[in-house]
C-alpha positions in Angstrom: 1.4 -70.2 21.9 2.6 -66.6 22.2 1.4 -64.1 19.7 2.5 -60.5 20.5 2.1 -57.2 18.8 5.8 -56.8 18.0 5.3 -56.4 14.3 3.2 -59.5 13.7 -0.2 -57.8 14.1 0.7 -54.9 11.8 1.8 -57.6 9.2 -1.6 -59.2 9.7 -3.4 -55.9 9.3 -1.5 -54.9 6.2 -1.9 -58.3 4.6 -5.6 -58.3 5.2 -6.0 -54.7 3.9 -3.9 -55.4 0.8 -5.8 -58.6 0.0 -9.3 -57.0 0.5 -8.4 -53.8 -1.4 -7.0 -55.8 -4.3 -10.0 -58.0 -4.4 -12.3 -55.0 -4.4 -10.3 -53.4 -7.2 -10.5 -56.5 -9.3 -14.2 -57.0 -8.5 -15.0 -53.4 -9.5 -12.9 -53.7 -12.7 -14.7 -56.8 -13.9 -18.0 -56.2 -12.2 -17.8 -59.7 -10.7 -20.3 -60.4 -7.8 -18.3 -63.5 -6.7 -15.2 -61.4 -6.1 -17.4 -58.9 -4.1 -18.5 -61.7 -1.8 -14.9 -63.0 -1.5 -13.8 -59.5 -0.6 -16.3 -59.5 2.2 -15.2 -63.0 3.4 -11.6 -61.9 3.4 -12.5 -58.8 5.3 -14.3 -60.7 8.0 -11.5 -63.3 8.4 -8.8 -60.6 8.5 -10.7 -58.7 11.1 -11.2 -61.8 13.3 -7.5 -62.6 13.1 -6.5 -59.1 14.0 -8.9 -59.0 16.9 -7.7 -62.4 18.1 -4.0 -61.3 18.1 -4.9 -58.1 20.1 -6.9 -60.2 22.6 -4.1 -62.7 23.0 -1.5 -60.0 23.6 -3.6 -58.7 26.5 -4.1 -62.1 28.0 -0.7 -63.8 27.5 0.0 -64.1 31.2 -3.4 -65.6 31.9 -3.4 -68.2 29.2 -2.0 -71.6 30.2 -2.5 -75.2 29.3 -5.8 -76.1 27.5 -6.9 -72.4 27.3 -3.8 -71.5 25.4 -4.2 -74.5 23.1 -7.8 -73.6 22.3 -6.9 -70.0 21.4 -4.0 -71.4 19.3 -6.4 -73.8 17.5 -8.9 -70.9 16.7 -6.1 -68.8 15.3 -4.8 -71.7 13.2 -8.3 -72.3 11.8 -8.7 -68.6 10.9 -5.3 -68.6 9.2 -6.2 -71.7 7.1 -9.5 -70.1 6.1 -7.6 -66.9 5.2 -5.1 -68.9 3.0 -7.9 -71.0 1.5 -9.6 -67.8 0.5 -6.4 -66.6 -1.2 -6.2 -70.0 -3.0 -9.8 -69.7 -4.2 -9.2 -66.2 -5.5 -6.2 -67.4 -7.4 -7.9 -70.3 -9.0 -11.0 -68.2 -9.8 -9.0 -65.4 -11.4 -6.9 -67.7 -13.5 -10.1 -69.3 -14.8 -12.3 -66.3 -15.5 -10.1 -63.2 -15.7 -7.0 -62.0 -17.6 -3.3 -61.7 -16.8 -3.5 -58.5 -14.7 -5.6 -60.1 -12.0 -3.6 -63.4 -12.3 -0.3 -61.5 -11.7 -1.9 -59.8 -8.7 -2.9 -63.2 -7.2 0.5 -64.7 -7.8 2.3 -61.8 -6.1 -0.1 -61.7 -3.2 0.3 -65.5 -2.7 4.1 -65.3 -2.7 4.1 -62.3 -0.3 1.9 -64.1 2.2 4.0 -67.3 1.9 7.1 -65.2 2.6 5.5 -63.8 5.7 4.5 -67.3 7.0 8.0 -68.7 6.4 9.8 -65.8 8.0 7.8 -65.6 11.2 6.7 -68.9 12.8 3.8 -67.6 14.8 1.8 -70.8 14.4 2.6 -74.4 14.8 4.9 -75.2 11.8 2.5 -77.8 10.4 -0.2 -75.1 10.1 2.2 -72.7 8.4 3.3 -75.4 6.0 -0.3 -76.5 5.2 -1.2 -72.8 4.4 1.7 -72.5 2.1 0.9 -75.8 0.3 -2.7 -74.6 -0.1 -1.8 -71.3 -1.6 1.2 -72.4 -3.7 -0.8 -75.4 -4.8 -3.5 -73.1 -6.2 -0.9 -71.1 -8.1 0.9 -74.3 -9.4 -2.3 -76.0 -10.5 -3.6 -72.9 -12.2 -0.3 -72.4 -14.1 -0.3 -76.0 -15.3 -3.6 -75.5 -17.0 -2.1 -72.9 -19.3 -0.8 -74.1 -22.7 2.3 -71.9 -22.8 5.5 -73.9 -22.0 7.1 -71.1 -20.1 4.0 -70.7 -17.9 4.0 -74.4 -17.2 7.7 -74.1 -16.2 6.6 -71.4 -13.8 4.3 -74.0 -12.2 7.3 -76.2 -11.6 9.1 -73.2 -10.0 6.1 -72.7 -7.8 6.4 -76.3 -6.5 10.1 -75.8 -5.9 9.3 -72.6 -4.0 6.7 -74.5 -1.9 9.3 -77.1 -0.9 11.8 -74.3 -0.1 9.3 -72.5 2.1 8.2 -75.6 4.0 11.9 -76.7 4.5 12.7 -73.2 5.8 9.8 -73.3 8.3 10.9 -76.7 9.6 14.5 -75.5 10.0 13.4 -72.3 11.8 11.1 -74.3 14.1 14.0 -76.7 15.0 16.2 -73.7 15.8 13.5 -72.1 18.0 13.0 -75.4 19.9 16.8 -75.7 20.4 16.9 -72.1 21.7 14.0 -72.8 24.1 15.6 -76.0 25.4 18.9 -74.1 25.9 17.2 -71.3 27.8 15.3 -73.8 30.0 18.5 -75.7 30.7 20.4 -72.5 31.7 17.4 -71.4 33.9 17.4 -74.8 35.5 21.2 -74.7 36.1 20.8 -71.2 37.7 18.2 -72.4 40.2 19.2 -76.1 40.8 22.1 -78.1 42.0 23.7 -79.9 39.1 24.4 -83.1 40.9 21.2 -83.8 42.8 18.6 -81.8 40.9 17.5 -80.1 44.1 17.2 -76.3 44.3 20.5 -74.7 45.1 21.6 -72.2 47.8 20.7 -69.2 45.7 17.1 -70.4 45.1 16.8 -71.4 48.8 17.9 -68.0 50.0 15.4 -66.4 47.6 12.5 -68.5 48.9 13.6 -67.8 52.5 13.6 -64.1 51.8 10.1 -64.4 50.3 8.8 -66.2 53.4 10.2 -63.5 55.6 8.8 -60.7 53.4 5.4 -62.4 53.4 5.3 -62.3 57.2 4.5 -66.1 57.3 5.9 -68.5 60.0 8.3 -71.1 58.7 10.5 -73.9 59.9 14.1 -74.5 58.8 15.8 -77.9 59.1 19.5 -77.9 58.4 20.8 -81.4 57.7 24.4 -82.6 57.6 25.3 -86.2 56.8 27.3 -88.1 59.4 30.4 -90.1 58.3 30.0 -89.0 54.7 33.7 -88.2 54.4 34.5 -91.9 55.0 32.2 -92.8 52.1 34.4 -90.7 49.7 37.6 -92.0 51.3 36.7 -95.7 51.2 34.4 -96.0 48.1 35.5 -93.0 46.0 33.8 -89.8 45.0 31.7 -91.4 42.3 30.0 -93.6 44.9 29.8 -90.5 47.2 28.0 -88.6 44.5 25.5 -91.4 44.0 24.8 -91.5 47.7 24.1 -87.7 47.7 21.6 -88.3 44.8 19.8 -91.0 46.8 19.7 -88.8 49.9 18.1 -86.0 47.8 15.4 -88.4 46.6 14.7 -89.6 50.1 14.4 -86.1 51.5 12.0 -85.1 48.6 9.7 -88.0 49.5 9.4 -86.8 53.1 7.9 -83.4 52.3 5.0 -81.9 50.4 5.3 -80.2 47.0 4.9 -76.8 48.6 8.0 -77.4 50.8 11.5 -76.8 49.7 14.4 -79.2 49.8 17.8 -77.7 48.7 21.4 -78.7 48.7 23.6 -76.0 50.2 26.8 -77.7 49.2 28.9 -80.7 50.0 26.8 -83.0 52.2 24.7 -80.2 53.7 21.0 -80.0 52.9 18.1 -77.8 54.1 14.3 -78.2 54.2 12.1 -75.1 54.4 8.5 -75.7 55.7 6.2 -72.7 55.1 2.6 -73.9 55.3 2.9 -76.3 58.3 4.4 -74.8 61.4 4.3 -76.7 64.6 6.8 -78.3 67.0 5.2 -81.7 66.6 5.4 -81.6 62.8 9.1 -80.6 62.9 9.8 -83.2 65.6 8.2 -86.0 63.5 10.0 -84.9 60.3 13.4 -84.8 62.1 12.8 -88.3 63.5 11.8 -89.6 60.0 15.0 -88.0 58.5 17.0 -90.0 61.0 15.3 -93.2 60.2 15.3 -92.8 56.4 19.0 -91.8 56.2 20.0 -94.6 58.5 18.6 -97.1 56.0 21.7 -98.5 54.1 22.4 -97.1 50.7 23.1 -99.8 48.0 25.5 -99.3 45.1 27.3 -102.0 43.2 26.1 -104.7 45.6 27.6 -102.8 48.5 25.8 -101.4 51.5 26.8 -97.9 52.7 25.8 -96.7 56.1 25.6 -93.0 57.1 23.6 -90.9 59.4 22.1 -87.4 59.6 22.3 -84.6 62.1 19.6 -81.9 62.0 19.4 -78.3 63.4 15.9 -76.9 63.6 14.9 -73.2 63.7 11.2 -72.3 64.1 10.5 -68.7 63.1 7.2 -67.1 64.0 5.2 -64.7 61.8 7.0 -61.4 61.3 10.6 -62.8 61.1 12.4 -60.1 59.3 16.0 -61.5 59.2 16.4 -64.6 57.0 20.1 -64.5 57.5 19.6 -64.7 61.3 17.2 -67.7 61.0 19.8 -69.5 58.9 22.6 -68.8 61.3 20.4 -70.1 64.2 19.6 -73.3 62.4 23.3 -73.8 61.6 24.2 -73.2 65.3 21.8 -75.9 66.4 23.2 -78.3 63.8 26.7 -77.5 65.0 25.7 -78.4 68.6 24.3 -81.7 67.4 27.5 -82.5 65.5 29.7 -81.6 68.4 27.7 -83.6 70.9 25.9 -86.7 69.6 25.8 -87.2 65.8 22.6 -88.6 64.4 20.3 -86.5 66.5 18.5 -83.2 66.2 18.1 -80.1 68.2 15.6 -77.1 68.2 16.7 -73.5 68.6 
């Protein structure tokens, strides 16, 4: 949950101040001790909600997973308590006081419901529950009146409740669609659309970060052998499927901290940043040869390809990511020009 101070906290503060001040005025006018206690309760709840929003706005970057859910749950409980207090005030005023206080409660309830329906700061179910609680108190209180027009107003209150809840559901769906769209666009910007691996741009970014951090790293440039024949003989659809399977095999060979990317066509790259030794790179290169040599199966057909690998080991303090990439590519070129299916260190 993300609750920021961009207008939402001032709304909470003003809502709490208005509710407490109105309750105090009515309590003072009627000399009702119950309303004085309710004013105190509303003041405490409003203060806690405002404090919680301020605290969340300062800790947004630190809250993830279960911690964020816990804070969200606390805020939801406080909001339900706040709205329940409004509902109690409405029912109490309709039962014991005259029309002035009743009109004040109705206007306050509709104002709070409008705020809840216009800004989905909570889970939609919580917002809808709060509206039902408050509007339910108004509707039930109006139904107890004998005047037909007032009872008709109770029906309008129920219609308004339905409208608010529907509006919240619609807005929440739109927000979810927007979030999914942004995630999809972000994923497309950083990942290869065919294989799902990270793309050249993301690889170059990670490589620059490794160089800037002064850490040693190992680059393995991989080019598939005889892949052009796969497209020529079996078609591009089968070729695309083989590329996807190659991507999955490469991902299984490395750790989560390592990077596997597709640079384009049938060219892949692996970036190792936390494990830097000739023996490790040698074993990985041999494994790549073995795994890629295993036949790929599609539509009951076996497809055989190989892999050539150029390896660049960069020590700590490497300041030129472009140079490291060129070196690995040159090693790969020498492998392809000499004996395909092998690997070579720079």
